[in-house]
DSSP file (Angstrom, degrees, kcal/mol; ACC not computed):
  #  RESIDUE AA STRUCTURE BP1 BP2  ACC     N-H-->O    O-->H-N    N-H-->O    O-->H-N    TCO  KAPPA ALPHA  PHI   PSI    X-CA   Y-CA   Z-CA
    1    1 A M     >        0   0    0      0, 0.0     4,-2.3     0, 0.0     5,-0.2   0.000 360.0 360.0 360.0 -37.1    9.6  182.1   91.0
    2    2 A K  H  >  +     0   0    0      1,-0.2     4,-2.1     2,-0.2     5,-0.2   0.904 360.0  48.4 -63.2 -41.3   12.5  183.1   93.2
    3    3 A N  H  > S+     0   0    0      2,-0.2     4,-2.7     1,-0.2     5,-0.2   0.897 109.4  53.2 -65.0 -40.1   11.0  186.5   93.8
    4    4 A F  H  > S+     0   0    0      1,-0.2     4,-2.7     2,-0.2    -2,-0.2   0.926 110.2  46.9 -61.2 -45.3    7.6  185.0   94.6
    5    5 A K  H  X S+     0   0    0     -4,-2.3     4,-2.5     2,-0.2    -1,-0.2   0.885 112.6  50.2 -63.9 -39.2    9.1  182.7   97.2
    6    6 A T  H  X S+     0   0    0     -4,-2.1     4,-2.2     2,-0.2    -2,-0.2   0.919 113.0  45.7 -65.2 -44.2   11.0  185.6   98.7
    7    7 A I  H  X S+     0   0    0     -4,-2.7     4,-2.5     2,-0.2    -2,-0.2   0.918 113.3  49.9 -65.2 -43.3    7.9  187.8   98.9
    8    8 A L  H  X S+     0   0    0     -4,-2.7     4,-2.4    -5,-0.2    -2,-0.2   0.909 111.4  48.5 -62.1 -43.1    5.8  184.9  100.3
    9    9 A A  H  X S+     0   0    0     -4,-2.5     4,-2.4     2,-0.2    -1,-0.2   0.891 111.4  50.5 -63.9 -39.9    8.5  184.2  103.0
   10   10 A A  H  X S+     0   0    0     -4,-2.2     4,-2.5     2,-0.2    -2,-0.2   0.907 110.7  48.7 -65.8 -42.1    8.6  188.0  103.9
   11   11 A L  H  X S+     0   0    0     -4,-2.5     4,-2.7     2,-0.2    -2,-0.2   0.915 111.3  50.0 -63.5 -42.8    4.8  188.1  104.2
   12   12 A F  H  X S+     0   0    0     -4,-2.4     4,-2.7     2,-0.2    -2,-0.2   0.922 111.8  48.1 -60.7 -44.5    4.8  185.0  106.4
   13   13 A L  H  X S+     0   0    0     -4,-2.4     4,-2.5     2,-0.2    -2,-0.2   0.899 111.9  49.9 -63.1 -41.6    7.5  186.5  108.6
   14   14 A L  H  X S+     0   0    0     -4,-2.5     4,-2.2     2,-0.2    -2,-0.2   0.919 112.4  47.3 -63.1 -44.4    5.6  189.8  108.8
   15   15 A L  H  X S+     0   0    0     -4,-2.7     4,-2.4     2,-0.2    -2,-0.2   0.925 112.9  48.7 -62.2 -46.0    2.4  188.0  109.8
   16   16 A L  H  X S+     0   0    0     -4,-2.7     4,-2.4     1,-0.2    -2,-0.2   0.907 111.0  50.1 -62.0 -43.1    4.2  185.9  112.4
   17   17 A T  H  X S+     0   0    0     -4,-2.5     4,-2.3     1,-0.2    -1,-0.2   0.900 110.9  50.0 -61.8 -41.8    5.9  189.0  113.9
   18   18 A T  H  X S+     0   0    0     -4,-2.2     4,-1.2     2,-0.2    -2,-0.2   0.925 111.6  47.6 -63.4 -45.3    2.5  190.7  114.1
   19   19 A L  H  < S+     0   0    0     -4,-2.4     3,-0.2     1,-0.2    -2,-0.2   0.903 112.8  48.5 -63.9 -41.6    0.8  187.8  115.8
   20   20 A V  H >< S+     0   0    0     -4,-2.4     3,-1.2     1,-0.2    -1,-0.2   0.897 110.5  50.8 -66.4 -39.6    3.6  187.4  118.3
   21   21 A S  H 3< S+     0   0    0     -4,-2.3    -1,-0.2     1,-0.3    -2,-0.2   0.729 109.8  51.4 -71.8 -19.8    3.6  191.1  119.2
   22   22 A M  T 3< S+     0   0    0     -4,-1.2    -1,-0.3    -3,-0.2    -2,-0.2   0.318  81.1 133.4 -96.1   8.0   -0.1  191.0  119.8
   23   23 A A    <   -     0   0    0     -3,-1.2     2,-0.1    -4,-0.1    -3,-0.1  -0.286  57.3-118.0 -62.8 141.0    0.0  188.0  122.1
   24   24 A Q        -     0   0    0      1,-0.0     2,-0.4    81,-0.0    83,-0.2  -0.350  18.4-137.2 -74.4 158.8   -2.0  188.4  125.3
   25   25 A E  E     +A  106   0A   0     81,-2.6    81,-3.3    -2,-0.1     2,-0.3  -0.963  25.0 178.6-116.5 137.5   -0.3  188.4  128.7
   26   26 A A  E     -A  105   0A   0     -2,-0.4     2,-0.3    79,-0.2    79,-0.2  -0.990   8.5-175.3-140.4 147.3   -1.9  186.4  131.6
   27   27 A T  E     -A  104   0A   0     77,-2.0    77,-3.0    -2,-0.3     3,-0.1  -0.994  23.3-152.9-141.3 147.8   -1.0  185.8  135.2
   28   28 A L  S    S+     0   0    0     -2,-0.3     2,-0.6    75,-0.2    -1,-0.1   0.555  86.5  65.6 -92.7 -10.9   -2.6  183.6  137.9
   29   29 A E        +     0   0    0     75,-0.1     2,-0.3     4,-0.0    -1,-0.1  -0.950  63.1 142.9-117.7 116.4   -1.2  185.9  140.7
   30   30 A F    >   -     0   0    0     -2,-0.6     3,-1.7     1,-0.1     4,-0.4  -0.972  58.5-101.3-149.3 161.7   -2.6  189.4  140.9
   31   31 A Q  T 3  S+     0   0    0     -2,-0.3     3,-0.3     1,-0.3     4,-0.2   0.825 117.5  38.5 -55.4 -41.6   -3.5  191.8  143.7
   32   32 A N  T 3> S+     0   0    0      1,-0.2     4,-2.8     2,-0.1    -1,-0.3   0.292  83.2 107.4 -95.6  10.4   -7.3  191.4  143.6
   33   33 A A  H <> S+     0   0    0     -3,-1.7     4,-2.5     1,-0.2     5,-0.2   0.912  80.0  46.3 -58.0 -47.9   -7.3  187.6  143.0
   34   34 A A  H  > S+     0   0    0     -4,-0.4     4,-2.0    -3,-0.3    -1,-0.2   0.917 115.8  45.4 -64.0 -43.2   -8.4  186.6  146.5
   35   35 A K  H  > S+     0   0    0     -4,-0.2     4,-2.0     2,-0.2    -1,-0.2   0.910 113.3  49.7 -67.0 -42.4  -11.2  189.2  146.6
   36   36 A A  H  X S+     0   0    0     -4,-2.8     4,-1.8     1,-0.2    -2,-0.2   0.912 111.8  48.5 -62.7 -41.9  -12.4  188.4  143.1
   37   37 A M  H  X S+     0   0    0     -4,-2.5     4,-2.5    -5,-0.3    -1,-0.2   0.882 108.3  54.6 -66.7 -36.9  -12.5  184.7  143.9
   38   38 A E  H  X S+     0   0    0     -4,-2.0     4,-2.4    -5,-0.2    -1,-0.2   0.891 105.6  53.3 -61.6 -40.3  -14.4  185.5  147.1
   39   39 A V  H  X S+     0   0    0     -4,-2.0     4,-2.0     2,-0.2    -1,-0.2   0.933 112.2  43.5 -61.1 -46.9  -17.1  187.4  145.2
   40   40 A V  H  X S+     0   0    0     -4,-1.8     4,-2.3     1,-0.2    -2,-0.2   0.876 113.6  51.1 -68.9 -37.6  -17.7  184.4  142.8
   41   41 A Q  H  X S+     0   0    0     -4,-2.5     4,-2.7     2,-0.2    -1,-0.2   0.868 108.6  51.8 -67.8 -35.4  -17.6  181.9  145.7
   42   42 A T  H  X S+     0   0    0     -4,-2.4     4,-2.3     2,-0.2    -2,-0.2   0.916 110.0  49.9 -63.8 -42.9  -20.2  184.0  147.5
   43   43 A Y  H  X S+     0   0    0     -4,-2.0     4,-1.5     2,-0.2    -2,-0.2   0.928 113.4  45.9 -58.2 -47.5  -22.4  184.0  144.4
   44   44 A T  H  X S+     0   0    0     -4,-2.3     4,-1.8     1,-0.2    -2,-0.2   0.905 111.7  50.1 -65.7 -43.9  -22.0  180.2  144.1
   45   45 A K  H  X S+     0   0    0     -4,-2.7     4,-1.6     1,-0.2    -1,-0.2   0.891 107.8  54.6 -62.3 -39.4  -22.7  179.5  147.8
   46   46 A A  H  X>S+     0   0    0     -4,-2.3     5,-2.9     1,-0.2     4,-0.5   0.866 104.2  55.2 -63.5 -35.6  -25.9  181.7  147.6
   47   47 A L  H ><5S+     0   0    0     -4,-1.5     3,-1.2     1,-0.2    46,-0.4   0.935 106.9  49.8 -61.5 -45.4  -27.1  179.6  144.7
   48   48 A Q  H 3<5S+     0   0    0     -4,-1.8    -1,-0.2     1,-0.3    -2,-0.2   0.838 112.8  47.4 -62.0 -32.3  -26.8  176.5  146.8
   49   49 A E  H 3<5S-     0   0    0     -4,-1.6    -1,-0.3    -5,-0.2    -2,-0.2   0.478 112.5-119.5 -87.5  -2.7  -28.7  178.2  149.6
   50   50 A G  T <<5 +     0   0    0     -3,-1.2     2,-1.1    -4,-0.5    -3,-0.2   0.766  64.9 145.9  70.9  24.5  -31.4  179.4  147.2
   51   51 A D     >< +     0   0    0     -5,-2.9     4,-1.8     1,-0.2     3,-0.3  -0.702  16.9 169.0 -99.8  82.2  -30.6  183.0  148.2
   52   52 A V  H  > S+     0   0    0     -2,-1.1     4,-2.8     1,-0.2     5,-0.2   0.829  73.9  60.6 -65.5 -34.0  -31.1  184.9  144.9
   53   53 A A  H  > S+     0   0    0      1,-0.2     4,-1.6     2,-0.2    -1,-0.2   0.910 107.3  45.1 -61.2 -42.1  -30.9  188.3  146.6
   54   54 A T  H  > S+     0   0    0     -3,-0.3     4,-0.6     2,-0.2    -1,-0.2   0.878 111.3  53.8 -69.6 -37.1  -27.3  187.5  147.7
   55   55 A M  H >< S+     0   0    0     -4,-1.8     3,-1.5     1,-0.2    -2,-0.2   0.968 111.8  44.3 -57.4 -52.6  -26.5  186.2  144.2
   56   56 A N  H >< S+     0   0    0     -4,-2.8     3,-1.6     1,-0.3    -1,-0.2   0.780 102.2  67.1 -65.7 -27.1  -27.7  189.4  142.6
   57   57 A A  H 3< S+     0   0    0     -4,-1.6    -1,-0.3     1,-0.3    -2,-0.2   0.677  91.2  64.1 -67.5 -15.7  -25.9  191.5  145.2
   58   58 A Q  T << S+     0   0    0     -3,-1.5    89,-3.4    -4,-0.6    -1,-0.3   0.573  90.3  89.2 -82.5  -8.7  -22.6  190.3  143.7
   59   59 A F  E <  S-b  147   0A   0     -3,-1.6     2,-0.2    87,-0.2    89,-0.2  -0.625  79.2-122.1 -92.4 146.9  -23.3  192.0  140.4
   60   60 A E  E >   -     0   0A   0     87,-2.6     3,-2.1    -2,-0.3    17,-0.1  -0.543  42.1-104.4 -70.7 151.9  -22.5  195.5  139.3
   61   61 A A  E 3  S+     0   0A   0      1,-0.3    16,-0.4    -2,-0.2    -1,-0.1   0.839 119.6  40.0 -53.4 -39.6  -25.8  197.3  138.4
   62   62 A G  E 3  S+     0   0A   0     14,-0.1    -1,-0.3    15,-0.1    86,-0.1   0.147  86.1 142.2 -98.0  20.5  -25.2  197.0  134.6
   63   63 A A  E <   -     0   0A   0     -3,-2.1    14,-0.5    84,-0.2     2,-0.4  -0.167  39.5-144.1 -61.9 154.2  -23.8  193.4  134.6
   64   64 A M  E     -b  149   0A   0     84,-1.7    86,-1.7    12,-0.1     2,-0.5  -0.961   4.8-155.6-122.8 142.0  -24.7  191.0  131.9
   65   65 A I  E     -bC 150  75A   0     10,-2.6    10,-2.9    -2,-0.4     2,-0.4  -0.970  13.5-165.9-119.1 125.4  -25.2  187.3  132.2
   66   66 A Y  E     +bC 151  74A   0     84,-3.0    86,-2.5    -2,-0.5     8,-0.2  -0.881  60.6  27.3-115.8 143.4  -24.7  185.0  129.2
   67   67 A G  S    S+     0   0    0      6,-0.6     2,-0.2    -2,-0.4     3,-0.2   0.438  91.9 100.1  94.5   0.9  -25.6  181.4  128.6
   68   68 A L        +     0   0    0     -3,-0.2    -1,-0.4     1,-0.2    -3,-0.0  -0.706  56.3  51.5-108.4 166.3  -28.7  181.2  130.8
   69   69 A G  S >  S-     0   0    0     -2,-0.2     3,-1.5    -3,-0.1     2,-0.5   0.766  98.3-101.5  85.3  26.1  -32.4  181.3  130.0
   70   70 A G  T 3  S+     0   0    0      1,-0.3    -3,-0.1    -3,-0.2     0, 0.0  -0.458 104.1   9.7  66.9-115.3  -32.6  178.8  127.2
   71   71 A G  T 3  S+     0   0    0     -2,-0.5    -1,-0.3     2,-0.0     2,-0.2   0.593 103.5 103.5 -79.0 -11.3  -32.7  180.6  123.8
   72   72 A L    <   -     0   0    0     -3,-1.5    -5,-0.3     1,-0.1     3,-0.1  -0.494  60.3-153.1 -72.2 140.4  -31.9  184.1  125.2
   73   73 A D  S    S+     0   0    0      1,-0.2    -6,-0.6    -2,-0.2     2,-0.3   0.714  73.9  10.7 -86.9 -19.2  -28.3  185.1  124.6
   74   74 A S  E     -C   66   0A   0     -8,-0.2     2,-0.4    -7,-0.1    -8,-0.2  -0.996  59.3-153.7-155.7 155.6  -28.0  187.4  127.6
   75   75 A L  E     -C   65   0A   0    -10,-2.9   -10,-2.6    -2,-0.3     2,-0.1  -0.961  15.8-134.5-127.6 147.4  -29.8  188.4  130.7
   76   76 A T     >  -     0   0    0     -2,-0.4     4,-2.4   -12,-0.2     5,-0.2  -0.364  40.9 -96.2 -83.6 176.3  -29.7  191.6  132.7
   77   77 A V  H  > S+     0   0    0    -14,-0.5     4,-2.1   -16,-0.4     5,-0.1   0.902 127.8  50.2 -62.0 -40.6  -29.4  191.6  136.5
   78   78 A T  H  > S+     0   0    0      2,-0.2     4,-2.0     1,-0.2    -1,-0.2   0.917 111.7  46.9 -63.9 -43.8  -33.2  191.8  136.8
   79   79 A Q  H  > S+     0   0    0      2,-0.2     4,-2.8     1,-0.2    -2,-0.2   0.860 109.2  55.6 -66.3 -35.2  -33.7  189.0  134.4
   80   80 A H  H  X S+     0   0    0     -4,-2.4     4,-2.8     2,-0.2     5,-0.3   0.920 106.8  50.5 -60.0 -44.5  -31.1  186.9  136.2
   81   81 A K  H  X S+     0   0    0     -4,-2.1     4,-2.1     1,-0.2    -2,-0.2   0.922 112.3  46.4 -61.1 -44.8  -33.1  187.4  139.5
   82   82 A E  H  X S+     0   0    0     -4,-2.0     4,-2.1     2,-0.2    -2,-0.2   0.916 112.7  50.6 -63.2 -43.7  -36.3  186.3  137.8
   83   83 A Y  H  X S+     0   0    0     -4,-2.8     4,-2.1     1,-0.2    -2,-0.2   0.944 116.0  39.6 -60.3 -50.6  -34.5  183.3  136.2
   84   84 A Y  H  X S+     0   0    0     -4,-2.8     4,-2.8     2,-0.2    -1,-0.2   0.755 110.2  58.9 -78.3 -22.6  -33.0  182.1  139.5
   85   85 A T  H  X S+     0   0    0     -4,-2.1     4,-1.5    -5,-0.3    -1,-0.2   0.939 111.2  42.9 -65.1 -45.6  -36.1  182.9  141.5
   86   86 A A  H  X S+     0   0    0     -4,-2.1     4,-1.2    -5,-0.2    -2,-0.2   0.912 116.3  49.0 -64.3 -41.8  -38.1  180.5  139.3
   87   87 A S  H  X S+     0   0    0     -4,-2.1     4,-3.5     1,-0.2     3,-0.4   0.929 112.5  45.2 -65.6 -46.2  -35.2  178.0  139.4
   88   88 A T  H  < S+     0   0    0     -4,-2.8    -1,-0.2     1,-0.2    -2,-0.2   0.727 109.5  56.6 -74.3 -19.9  -34.7  178.0  143.1
   89   89 A N  H  < S+     0   0    0     -4,-1.5    -1,-0.2    -5,-0.2    -2,-0.2   0.803 119.9  31.4 -73.6 -28.9  -38.5  177.8  143.7
   90   90 A T  H  < S+     0   0    0     -4,-1.2    36,-2.9    -3,-0.4    37,-0.4   0.818 124.2  35.4 -95.5 -38.0  -38.6  174.6  141.6
   91   91 A Y  E  <  - D   0 125A   0     -4,-3.5     2,-0.5    34,-0.2    34,-0.2  -0.874  63.0-136.1-124.9 150.1  -35.2  173.0  142.3
   92   92 A R  E     - D   0 124A   0     32,-2.3    32,-2.2    -2,-0.3     2,-0.5  -0.927  29.3-145.0 -96.9 126.2  -32.7  172.6  145.1
   93   93 A H  E     - D   0 123A   0     -2,-0.5     2,-0.5   -46,-0.4    30,-0.2  -0.826  18.5-178.2 -96.9 125.8  -29.2  173.3  143.7
   94   94 A S  E     - D   0 122A   0     28,-1.7    28,-2.9    -2,-0.5     2,-0.4  -0.956  10.3-160.3-125.3 111.3  -26.3  171.2  145.2
   95   95 A L  E     + D   0 121A   0     -2,-0.5     2,-0.3    26,-0.2    26,-0.2  -0.725  16.4 166.9 -96.1 140.2  -22.9  172.1  143.8
   96   96 A S  E     + D   0 120A   0     24,-2.3    24,-2.6    -2,-0.4    -2,-0.0  -0.909  53.1  33.7-142.7 169.6  -20.0  169.7  144.1
   97   97 A Q  E    S-     0   0A   0     -2,-0.3    -1,-0.1    22,-0.2     2,-0.1   0.829  77.5-179.0  51.6  37.3  -16.5  169.2  142.7
   98   98 A E  E     -     0   0A   0     21,-0.1     2,-0.4    -3,-0.1    21,-0.2  -0.412  10.6-178.7 -71.2 141.1  -16.1  173.0  142.6
   99   99 A L  E     - D   0 118A   0     19,-2.1    19,-2.0    -2,-0.1     2,-0.4  -0.994   5.8-165.9-140.8 133.9  -12.8  174.4  141.2
  100  100 A Y  E     - D   0 117A   0     -2,-0.4    17,-0.2    17,-0.2   -63,-0.0  -0.958   5.1-175.7-124.5 140.3  -11.9  178.1  140.9
  101  101 A L  E     - D   0 116A   0     15,-2.6    15,-2.8    -2,-0.4     2,-0.3  -0.937  11.7-154.1-137.3 113.0   -9.1  179.7  139.0
  102  102 A P  E     + D   0 115A   0      0, 0.0     2,-0.3     0, 0.0    13,-0.2  -0.684  21.7 171.9 -82.9 139.0   -8.3  183.4  139.1
  103  103 A I  E     - D   0 114A   0     11,-2.6    11,-3.2    -2,-0.3     2,-0.5  -0.982  22.6-151.9-148.4 135.9   -6.6  184.8  136.0
  104  104 A K  E     -AD  27 113A   0    -77,-3.0   -77,-2.0    -2,-0.3     2,-0.4  -0.939  14.1-164.2-110.6 124.9   -5.7  188.3  134.9
  105  105 A V  E     +AD  26 112A   0      7,-2.8     7,-2.4    -2,-0.5     2,-0.3  -0.910  10.6 176.0-110.5 132.1   -5.5  189.0  131.2
  106  106 A T  E     +A   25   0A   0    -81,-3.3   -81,-2.6    -2,-0.4     3,-0.1  -0.905  56.9  29.1-128.1 160.5   -3.8  192.1  129.8
  107  107 A N  S    S+     0   0    0     -2,-0.3     2,-0.3     1,-0.2    -1,-0.2   0.873 101.3  84.5  63.2  41.5   -3.1  193.3  126.3
  108  108 A N  S >  S-     0   0    0     -3,-0.2     3,-1.4   -84,-0.1    -1,-0.2  -0.974  91.9 -95.6-160.1 170.2   -6.0  191.5  124.6
  109  109 A W  T 3  S+     0   0    0     -2,-0.3    -2,-0.1     1,-0.3    -1,-0.1   0.789 122.2  52.5 -62.2 -28.5   -9.7  191.8  123.8
  110  110 A N  T 3  S+     0   0    0     -4,-0.1    -1,-0.3     2,-0.1    -5,-0.2  -0.057  80.5 156.9 -99.5  32.4  -10.6  189.8  126.9
  111  111 A E    <   +     0   0    0     -3,-1.4     2,-0.3    -7,-0.1    -5,-0.2  -0.281  27.0  76.7 -58.9 137.7   -8.6  192.0  129.2
  112  112 A G  E    S-D  105   0A   0     -7,-2.4    -7,-2.8     2,-0.1     2,-0.7  -0.863  85.0 -61.8 150.0 179.7   -9.6  191.9  132.9
  113  113 A E  E     -D  104   0A   0     29,-0.4    29,-2.4    -2,-0.3     2,-0.3  -0.884  57.4-172.3-100.0 113.6   -9.6  190.0  136.1
  114  114 A W  E     -DE 103 141A   0    -11,-3.2   -11,-2.6    -2,-0.7     2,-0.5  -0.770  22.2-158.2-110.4 147.9  -11.4  186.7  135.5
  115  115 A I  E     -DE 102 140A   0     25,-2.5    25,-2.3    -2,-0.3     2,-0.4  -0.982  14.8-164.0-121.5 117.6  -12.5  183.9  137.8
  116  116 A L  E     -DE 101 139A   0    -15,-2.8   -15,-2.6    -2,-0.5     2,-0.3  -0.814  11.6-176.7 -96.9 138.8  -13.1  180.6  136.0
  117  117 A S  E     -DE 100 138A   0     21,-2.6    21,-2.6    -2,-0.4     2,-0.3  -0.989  11.0-176.1-140.1 150.6  -15.1  178.0  137.8
  118  118 A W  E     +DE  99 137A   0    -19,-2.0   -19,-2.1    -2,-0.3     2,-0.3  -0.943  22.7 116.7-137.2 156.3  -16.1  174.4  137.1
  119  119 A G  E     - E   0 136A   0     17,-1.7    17,-2.6    -2,-0.3     2,-0.5  -0.989  55.8 -77.8 172.3-169.3  -18.2  171.9  139.0
  120  120 A I  E     -DE  96 135A   0    -24,-2.6   -24,-2.3    -2,-0.3     2,-0.7  -0.986  29.2-159.5-120.7 126.4  -21.3  169.7  139.1
  121  121 A N  E     -DE  95 134A   0     13,-2.7    13,-2.3    -2,-0.5     2,-0.8  -0.927   6.5-163.4-106.5 111.3  -24.8  171.2  139.8
  122  122 A T  E     -DE  94 133A   0    -28,-2.9   -28,-1.7    -2,-0.7     2,-0.5  -0.860   8.0-160.3 -96.3 113.2  -27.2  168.5  141.0
  123  123 A L  E     -DE  93 132A   0      9,-2.9     9,-2.3    -2,-0.8     2,-0.5  -0.820   3.6-164.5 -96.1 126.6  -30.7  169.9  140.7
  124  124 A T  E     -DE  92 131A   0    -32,-2.2   -32,-2.3    -2,-0.5     2,-0.3  -0.955  21.5-127.7-113.8 120.7  -33.4  168.2  142.7
  125  125 A N  E  >  -D   91   0A   0      5,-3.2     4,-2.3    -2,-0.5   -34,-0.2  -0.504  13.2-149.8 -66.7 123.3  -37.0  168.9  141.8
  126  126 A K  T  4 S+     0   0    0    -36,-2.9    -1,-0.2    -2,-0.3   -35,-0.1   0.770  91.7  49.1 -68.1 -26.0  -38.7  169.9  145.0
  127  127 A A  T  4 S+     0   0    0    -37,-0.4    -1,-0.2     1,-0.1   -36,-0.1   0.893 129.8  12.1 -82.1 -41.4  -42.1  168.5  143.9
  128  128 A N  T  4 S-     0   0    0      2,-0.1    -2,-0.2     0, 0.0    -1,-0.1   0.492  91.2-122.9-120.7  -3.8  -41.1  165.0  142.7
  129  129 A G     <  +     0   0    0     -4,-2.3    -3,-0.1     1,-0.2     2,-0.1   0.434  58.0 147.2  79.3  -2.0  -37.5  164.5  144.0
  130  130 A K        -     0   0    0     -6,-0.1    -5,-3.2    -5,-0.1     2,-0.3  -0.392  35.5-144.8 -67.8 145.6  -36.1  163.7  140.5
  131  131 A T  E     -E  124   0A   0     -7,-0.2     2,-0.4    -2,-0.1    -7,-0.2  -0.834  14.2-162.8-115.5 152.7  -32.5  164.9  140.0
  132  132 A I  E     -E  123   0A   0     -9,-2.3    -9,-2.9    -2,-0.3     2,-0.6  -0.999  13.2-148.7-129.0 125.9  -30.6  166.3  137.1
  133  133 A V  E     -E  122   0A   0     -2,-0.4   -11,-0.2   -11,-0.2    25,-0.1  -0.869  19.4-177.5 -99.0 121.9  -26.8  166.2  137.1
  134  134 A V  E     -E  121   0A   0    -13,-2.3   -13,-2.7    -2,-0.6     2,-0.1  -0.906  17.2-151.9-127.4 103.5  -25.4  169.2  135.2
  135  135 A P  E     -E  120   0A   0      0, 0.0    20,-1.8     0, 0.0     2,-0.3  -0.502  30.2-176.4 -65.1 141.5  -21.6  169.7  134.7
  136  136 A Y  E     -EF 119 154A   0    -17,-2.6   -17,-1.7    18,-0.2     2,-0.3  -0.925  25.9-165.0-140.8 163.4  -20.9  173.4  134.3
  137  137 A H  E     -EF 118 153A   0     16,-2.6    16,-2.5    -2,-0.3     2,-0.3  -0.976  12.2-172.8-144.0 137.6  -18.3  176.0  133.7
  138  138 A T  E     -EF 117 152A   0    -21,-2.6   -21,-2.6    -2,-0.3     2,-0.4  -0.951  11.8-162.2-128.7 154.8  -18.5  179.8  134.3
  139  139 A A  E     -EF 116 151A   0     12,-1.7    12,-2.2    -2,-0.3     2,-0.4  -0.968  18.3-179.0-133.9 117.4  -16.2  182.6  133.5
  140  140 A A  E     -EF 115 150A   0    -25,-2.3   -25,-2.5    -2,-0.4     2,-0.4  -0.945  20.2-146.0-122.3 137.3  -16.8  185.9  135.4
  141  141 A T  E     -EF 114 149A   0      8,-2.2     7,-2.5    -2,-0.4     8,-1.0  -0.859  17.7-160.8 -97.1 137.8  -15.1  189.2  135.2
  142  142 A V  E     - F   0 147A   0    -29,-2.4     2,-0.4    -2,-0.4   -29,-0.4  -0.978  10.2-178.9-123.1 126.3  -14.8  191.1  138.5
  143  143 A V  E >  S- F   0 146A   0      3,-2.8     3,-1.3    -2,-0.5    -2,-0.0  -0.991  72.2 -16.5-127.6 124.3  -14.2  194.8  138.8
  144  144 A E  T 3  S-     0   0    0     -2,-0.4    -1,-0.1     1,-0.3     3,-0.1   0.873 130.1 -48.6  50.2  44.0  -13.9  196.6  142.1
  145  145 A G  T 3  S+     0   0    0      1,-0.2     2,-0.4  -113,-0.1    -1,-0.3   0.606 119.4  99.0  79.3  12.7  -15.5  193.7  144.0
  146  146 A K  E <  S- F   0 143A   0     -3,-1.3    -3,-2.8  -106,-0.0     2,-0.5  -0.982  74.9-115.8-132.9 144.8  -18.5  193.2  141.7
  147  147 A I  E     +bF  59 142A   0    -89,-3.4   -87,-2.6    -2,-0.4    -5,-0.2  -0.658  29.9 176.5 -76.2 125.9  -19.2  190.8  138.8
  148  148 A T  E     +     0   0A   0     -7,-2.5   -84,-1.7    -2,-0.5     2,-0.3   0.728  69.4   9.5-100.6 -29.1  -19.6  192.7  135.6
  149  149 A H  E     -bF  64 141A   0     -8,-1.0    -8,-2.2   -86,-0.2    -1,-0.4  -0.989  60.4-175.8-147.1 142.7  -20.0  189.8  133.2
  150  150 A I  E     -bF  65 140A   0    -86,-1.7   -84,-3.0    -2,-0.3     2,-0.4  -0.983   7.4-162.2-140.9 135.5  -20.6  186.1  133.7
  151  151 A R  E     -bF  66 139A   0    -12,-2.2   -12,-1.7    -2,-0.4     2,-0.4  -0.963   8.1-155.7-118.5 131.0  -20.7  183.4  131.1
  152  152 A Y  E     + F   0 138A   0    -86,-2.5     2,-0.4    -2,-0.4   -14,-0.2  -0.855  13.0 178.9-107.3 139.0  -22.3  180.0  131.7
  153  153 A W  E     + F   0 137A   0    -16,-2.5   -16,-2.6    -2,-0.4     2,-0.3  -0.991  19.5 156.9-131.5 131.1  -21.6  176.8  129.8
  154  154 A Y  E     - F   0 136A   0     -2,-0.4     2,-1.3   -18,-0.2   -18,-0.2  -0.974  51.4 -86.8-152.2 164.1  -23.4  173.6  130.9
  155  155 A D     >  +     0   0    0    -20,-1.8     4,-0.8    -2,-0.3     3,-0.3  -0.595  40.0 177.7 -77.6  95.3  -24.5  170.2  129.7
  156  156 A M  H  > S+     0   0    0     -2,-1.3     4,-2.6     1,-0.2     5,-0.2   0.772  71.2  70.3 -69.7 -27.7  -27.8  170.9  128.2
  157  157 A L  H  > S+     0   0    0      1,-0.2     4,-2.8     2,-0.2     5,-0.3   0.904  95.2  53.2 -61.4 -42.2  -28.3  167.3  127.1
  158  158 A N  H  > S+     0   0    0     -3,-0.3     4,-1.8     1,-0.2    -1,-0.2   0.914 111.7  46.4 -57.3 -42.6  -28.8  166.1  130.7
  159  159 A I  H  X S+     0   0    0     -4,-0.8     4,-1.3     2,-0.2    -2,-0.2   0.939 113.7  47.1 -66.4 -47.6  -31.5  168.8  131.2
  160  160 A L  H  <>S+     0   0    0     -4,-2.6     5,-2.3     1,-0.2     3,-0.3   0.906 111.7  49.9 -63.7 -42.7  -33.3  168.0  127.9
  161  161 A E  H ><5S+     0   0    0     -4,-2.8     3,-1.5     1,-0.2    -1,-0.2   0.882 107.8  54.1 -64.6 -37.2  -33.3  164.2  128.4
  162  162 A T  H 3<5S+     0   0    0     -4,-1.8    -1,-0.2    -5,-0.3    -2,-0.2   0.814 105.6  54.3 -64.6 -29.2  -34.7  164.6  131.9
  163  163 A Q  T 3<5S-     0   0    0     -4,-1.3    -1,-0.3    -3,-0.3    -2,-0.2   0.399 129.2 -97.7 -85.6   3.1  -37.5  166.7  130.4
  164  164 A G  T < 5S+     0   0    0     -3,-1.5    -3,-0.2     1,-0.3    -2,-0.1   0.415  75.0 142.5 100.7  -2.2  -38.3  163.8  128.0
  165  165 A F      < -     0   0    0     -5,-2.3     2,-0.4    -6,-0.2    -1,-0.3  -0.452  36.3-149.3 -72.8 147.5  -36.5  164.9  124.9
  166  166 A K        -     0   0    0     -2,-0.1     2,-0.6     2,-0.0    -1,-0.0  -0.929   6.7-141.6-118.6 141.1  -34.9  162.1  122.8
  167  167 A V        -     0   0    0     -2,-0.4    -2,-0.0   -10,-0.0   -10,-0.0  -0.915  20.8-169.5-101.4 120.4  -31.8  162.4  120.7
  168  168 A T        -     0   0    0     -2,-0.6     3,-0.1     3,-0.0    -2,-0.0  -0.943  15.8-134.9-114.0 121.3  -32.2  160.3  117.6
  169  169 A P        -     0   0    0      0, 0.0    -2,-0.0     0, 0.0     0, 0.0  -0.326  36.7 -89.7 -70.4 156.7  -29.1  159.8  115.4
  170  170 A P        -     0   0    0      0, 0.0     2,-1.2     0, 0.0     0, 0.0  -0.312  32.7-123.6 -64.3 151.1  -29.5  160.2  111.6
  171  171 A A              0   0    0      1,-0.2    -3,-0.0    -3,-0.1     0, 0.0  -0.491 360.0 360.0 -95.6  64.1  -30.5  157.1  109.7
  172  172 A N              0   0    0     -2,-1.2    -1,-0.2     0, 0.0     0, 0.0   0.474 360.0 360.0 -75.6 360.0  -27.6  157.0  107.3
């Protein structure tokens, strides 16, 4: 039993040492932080103005967009343009409570210069004036002044309820 405990303790120590040595490094201050944040803010401002061309101009040609388009898991830059052209033709986007955080991650799978953003997107239907309030979060990687990836997270329930869907709890 003593040998088993010693071996178990050694394995735990080895695992802990491995995890600590693989820890990511992150900083909020890096050389390109201001430029990267400007790129994401330009993208966001263009959304509010309904300027899809300026939004798309912030992307690298092969950029990928995740979390938009309903059931699709990713969009290309061309699909992004189609998605937001349809959206801005139907809705006026008004963003508020915006917050941006630049962070540079090294020594990990998510290595890169990221801009995290949060806010409220109030969508107003241009035809009937109805509004949908959608809290959102995005995480974008910026390389050489262009967005290479952007991931969206937003409150889908607000959108679905506005479209008439009902959430019914289970009848336990």
